[in-house]
C-alpha positions in Angstrom: -3.1 2.7 5.7 -0.6 1.0 8.0 -0.4 -2.8 8.0 -1.7 -4.6 11.1 -1.6 -8.2 12.2 -5.4 -8.3 11.9 -5.0 -7.7 8.1 -3.4 -11.1 7.7 -6.6 -13.0 6.8 -5.3 -15.4 4.1 -3.4 -18.6 4.7 -0.9 -18.9 1.9 1.3 -21.8 0.9 4.6 -21.2 -1.0 5.7 -23.7 -3.6 9.4 -23.9 -4.5 10.5 -25.1 -7.9 12.6 -28.2 -8.2 15.2 -28.6 -11.0 17.1 -31.4 -12.6 20.9 -31.5 -13.0 20.7 -29.5 -16.2 18.8 -26.6 -14.5 15.4 -27.5 -16.1 12.4 -27.2 -13.8 10.9 -30.6 -13.2 8.3 -29.9 -10.6 7.4 -28.2 -7.4 8.2 -28.7 -3.7 4.5 -28.2 -2.8 4.0 -26.5 0.6 7.7 -25.5 1.2 6.1 -23.3 3.9 2.9 -21.7 5.0 2.1 -18.4 6.7 -0.7 -15.8 7.1 -0.8 -13.0 4.6 -2.7 -9.9 3.4 -3.6 -9.8 -0.3 -4.2 -6.5 -2.0 -5.3 -6.5 -5.6 -3.8 -3.8 -7.8 -6.2 -1.5 -9.6 -5.7 1.3 -12.2 -2.8 2.0 -14.5 -2.4 0.8 -18.0 -0.2 -2.2 -17.1 -2.7 -3.4 -14.5 -5.6 -2.9 -16.9 -3.8 -4.8 -19.7 -3.1 -7.7 -17.3 -6.7 -7.9 -16.2 -7.9 -7.9 -19.8 -5.7 -10.9 -20.5 -7.1 -12.8 -17.5 -4.4 -12.0 -15.0 -4.9 -10.2 -11.7 -1.8 -8.4 -10.2 -1.7 -8.4 -6.4 0.7 -7.6 -3.6 1.0 -10.3 -0.9 2.2 -9.0 2.4 3.7 -11.3 5.1 5.5 -10.6 8.4 9.2 -10.2 8.7 11.3 -12.2 9.5 9.8 -14.8 7.2 11.0 -17.7 5.1 9.5 -15.7 2.3 12.7 -13.6 2.2 14.2 -16.4 0.1 11.4 -16.5 -2.5 12.4 -15.7 -6.1 10.4 -15.1 -9.3 10.3 -18.7 -10.1 8.2 -19.6 -7.0 4.5 -19.7 -6.8 2.0 -19.5 -4.0 -1.5 -20.7 -3.2 -4.2 -18.7 -1.4 -5.6 -21.6 0.6 -8.7 -19.6 1.6 -9.8 -19.0 -2.0 -8.0 -21.9 -3.7 -6.2 -19.4 -6.0 -2.7 -19.8 -7.4 -0.3 -16.9 -7.9 3.0 -16.6 -9.8 5.6 -14.5 -8.1 6.5 -11.6 -10.5 9.0 -9.6 -8.5 11.4 -10.4 -5.6 10.1 -9.7 -2.1 10.7 -6.2 -0.8 10.7 -5.2 2.9 8.5 -2.3 3.9 10.1 1.0 5.1 9.3 0.1 8.7 11.1 -3.3 8.4 8.1 -5.2 9.8 6.6 -6.6 6.6 7.6 -8.2 3.3 5.7 -7.4 0.1 5.6 -9.8 -2.8 4.2 -8.8 -6.2 2.3 -11.7 -7.8 -0.3 -12.4 -10.5 -3.1 -14.9 -10.5 -4.2 -16.4 -13.8 -0.7 -17.2 -15.0 0.2 -20.7 -16.1 3.2 -21.8 -14.0 
């Protein structure tokens, strides 16, 4: 199924980590930016089932390109403002083949 702008039903807020001079994370820049996104929960596969059994839910968050999300790394987190759910970014953002969207693999239920 092709992604369409109408699929972007979730308002998400990206939180950027802040670090001290020694490189230790000391907090979060809450609301570094916001955008509309589509959230697709992953199903099947042993890895996904294992994550779900331990209280984590893998998902792919899709946003438009270009986006500030291109600079997101695996130490960021994001909030689904519609559902008040927090996600840890587990893989760097990847552009789709058509170059119109950016997919970010995340997990809910992870302590950040």
